N, C-alpha and C positions, 0 to 999 in steps of 0.2 A: 523372541528377542535374542539377539546374538549374545553368547556368553563371552564377554570381552576379557574374561580372565584366562581363556584358552589362547594359546599362542597364535594359531591361524586367524581367529576372530580379531584378536588384538592388532595383528598386522593389517588386516582389512580395514579396521576402524581407523588406524593411523593414516592409511592411504587415503581414505575418504576425506579426512580433515586436511591432509596436505594438499589434495586436489582443490578443495575449496579455498584455501589460503593462497595458493598459486594463482587461481582465477582472480581473486580480489586484488592481489598485488599487481598482476599484469594489467588489470583494468585501470588501476591508479596510475601506473607508468604510461599507459597508452593514451589516456584521455586528460591527465592532469586536471581532475575535476575541481570545479569551484565549490561543490558541496557534495556530501555523501549522506543519503537518507536511508536508514535501515528500518524497514516497515515491520512492525510487531503487532500482529492482530490479537495475540493471546493464545493462538494455537501452537502446537509443538513444532511444526515446521518453521514457522517464523521465529519461534523462541530459539531453536538451534541455530538458525541462520544469523540472527542478531548476536547471539552469544559468541559465535565463531567469528563474525565479521568485525564487531566493534574493536576488540584489541588489535586485530590484524591491521585494519585501515588506520587506526589511531597511531600505532607504532611506525607504520610504513610511511605515513605522509608527513611526519614531523619535519618541518624545515626543508622539504624537498622541492617546493615550488617557489620561484621568484614572483614578484609582482606586488599587488596591494597587500596580500596576506601571505604569511609563510606556510599556512596550513589551511586546507579546505574546512568549511563548516561541516561538522559531523553531528547528526541528530538521529535519535531513535524516534520513529514516528508512529503514532496510533491515530487512525482515522475513526472519528466518532460519527457514525451515520445518523444518529438520533433514533435509531430503531435497533436495539440490541440488548443483550443481557448485561445489566450493570455490574454483576459480579465479575465478569470478564474484564471490564474496564478497571475495576479495583485490583484485580490480579496484575494487570499490565502496569499500573502505577506502583504497586508494591514491589514488583520484580525490578522495575527500573530504579527504584529507590535503593533496593538491596544491592543491585549490581553497580550502582553509580553511573547509570546511563543518563545522558542528557535527553530526557523525554520531552517531546512536544506533542500536544494533542490537538488535532484540527477537526472542526465540525463543519459540515456542509452548510452553506448559507441558506438553503431552502429546506423547509421542514418536510419530513416524510409524510406526515398527515396531510399537508397541502397537496402533495403529489398524488396520493391515492384518492383524495376527495375529487380531484380534477380528472384523473385518468382511470381510477380503479386499481385493484392490485395487479401487479405486472404480468406474472406468468413468464415462462422461459423466453418467449419471443421479444419481450420488452426489457430483457436483462440489460442490454447495452445502454438503453435510455436511463435505467436506474443507476448504472455504474457512473454515467456522466454526471447525473444530478447529485448522487450521494458521495462519490469518491473523487471523480475527476476534478470537480470544482474545488474540493479541499486540497488536492495536490497542486492545482494552479495557485491557490493562496499560499501554500507552503513554498513554492518556487519564488513567488513574488517577495515573500518576507525574508528569504535566506540567500538569495542570489542577486547579483547586480545585473540589471537589464540595460539595454542600450538607451531606453527612454530615461533612465536615471541620469546618465551622462548629459543628455540634452537638457533635462530639467535643471541640473546643477549648473550647467554652462549658462543658461538663460538667467538664472537667479544671480549668479556672480557678475555677469555682464551688466545687469540692471543696477546692482549695488555699486559697481565700479564708477558709475557716472559722477558720483559725488566725491571721488578720490582725486587727489592731485595727479597730474599727468605722469609723474615718474612712478607713482604707485600703480597706476593703470598699466604702464609698460611692464612692470615687474609681474603683475598678476597675469597678463596675457602670455608672457614668456613661460610662467609656471604652468598655465593651462595647456599650452602647446606641448610641454614636456610630459605632462600627465596624460594627455589624450591617448597615446598608444597603449598605456597601461590599462586605462579604462576600457578601451576598445577590445583589447585582448581578454580582459576579465569578463566582459559581457558575452563573449563567445565561448567561454569554457564550458565543457560538458558537465553534466550533473549525474552522479551515479545513484540509482535507486535499487536497493538490494532487497530481494524478496526470498521467501522460503519455497518457491515453486520447485517441484520435483517432476522429473520425467515419468516416473512410475505412477505418481498420483494423477497425472493427466491421462485422459482417455482418448480414444480415436476420434471422438466427436469434438474435441477441443482443438484439434489441429496439431501441428508440429511445435514442440516446445524447444526453445533455443537457450543457450547459456547467456547470450547477449541479444538484446533487441533495442534498436536505436529509433527514437522518435524525436527528431529535431535535436535539441540540447540534451534530452533525456536519454540515458543509457540504462535500461533495465538489466539487472544482473541476477543470475540464479546460481549461487555457489553450491547449492545442494542438488543441482540438477540430476546427478546420477545416484543420489542416495536412495535407499529403500526406507520403508517405514521402520524396519528394525534398526537401521542405522541411526535414524532420528531418535528413537526411544533409547537406544544404547548411549547416544551422546548425552541426552538429558539425564540419564541415570549416572553416567560417569562424571558429569559436571555437577552432580548433586543439585539439580534444579528442581524446585518444588513443583508439583503438578497443578494445573488449572482445574479446580473442581468442576467447572462447567464442561470441560472436555471429558473429564472422567465420567460424568453422568449422561451427557447428551452425545458424546463423541463428535462434537463440533465446537468451535470456539464461541459461536453465538455473538460475535461482535457486530455482525450485520444480519438482520432478519428482515430483509426487504421482501421476501416471499417469492422471488423470481424462480427459485429452484426448490421451494418447499415441497416435501413429500407428504402424502396422506398419513395422518397420525402424528406428525411432528408437533403440531400445536398442542395436542393432548399431552405429549411428553413435556413440552415447555411449561404447560399449566401445572403439571404434577411437581416438577422440580423447582420451577421459578414462577410461582403464581402471580407475582406482581407484573412480570413481563407478559405472561399469558393473558392476564386481565386486560392489559393495555391493547394487545392485539385484538382481543374480542371486542373491546370498545370501538376500535378502528373498523372492525368488520361491520358493526351496527351503523357507524357513521357512513361508511362507503355504500352500504346497501341503501341507506336513506338518500344518498345522492343519485340512486338509480342504477347502480352497477350490481348485477345479480350473481356475483360469485364472491367466494371468500378468499382468505389469505393463502390457503393451501392450493387454491384452484387457479386455472388459467381461464382467460376469457373464453366463453363458449364459441362454437364455430359460427353460429348466426351473427354473433357480435362482430367477429372478425370479418365476416362478409360485408357488414356495414362499413367497416373501416378499410376495405380493400384499396390497395394503391399506396398505403402507408407501409413502406418496406421496413424490415428490421434494420436498425442502425448497425453498420459494420464497425469493426474496430478491435483494438487490443485491450483486454481486461485482465492484467496480470495479478490483480489483488483479489480475484474471485475464482481462482482455479480450483479451490477445494470444493466449492458448491457445484461448479460445473462438472467436476469429476465425480462427485457423489451422485449427481443426477444421472450421469451417463452410466455409472455402474448399476444403479437401480433399474434403468431402462434395459440394460443388457441382460440383467437377471430376469426381467419380465419377458424379453424376447426369447430367452432360452426356455 
């Protein structure tokens, strides 16, 4: 860890923070977002990113945008995949309460148990499918709940027109005039971008994850990585300097454990979970028994065997961008690289 009390390290530390804040402010100015979501998994990268970003975007966006609202919705978001260590969720809730962050917790509408009973445990090749089921659906619900969509304007318009039939003609004319004036505002609001801030870092990514960018645009969504050029030492120095309490799960398992879908589980990981968090380990072992009972001959830490994949030939791996799973992907790539060496 950097000794931030030394002048060169302190200067480096300040530069890293300044770069992140500049990136956040520039994105707010460039996109005039309708909402800003700060994703907090319980790991230290997302902790540092959220702690840096929340006061930055809150202070920078006050009253800066005209329209329906003077300020975008700002939420700290935790995605509950339904298969994770409860102690991490408790840490996230306590940290948000302590910091005064407006936390929202979203759970996938489909149960992890139902997925593995139908398809077996995923393995690396099915990671994208698991991401869509466990996280993408929750993000879609988050977007629906906190941003205005074009369909909202249509629904409102239809409702008001139906109700206007019983009004006197002069009130109908006043209502239509008001709707015509409001339409451009609703239209502009429904097209505004949404910023999604993560703790993804370039150093944490590996060659098998592809190129990591500071910004990645998906339709209305703009994924932002203000810690892109930070090192792990930078992150640990930041959490120490900000006096942020550690997550006991990270301290023991060296991962946040908020998602244990098993796509990138390594041999021996379940044994570690059972030792430190027996309730979670017990549940995974129960799922293993259920899944084997459904006819899938591999466990949580394992990938489908080659002969099973031969049976399913032609079902390609789903492509896509999975910004909230970079830590697991990077961890797996590092383990593979060590094996190759």
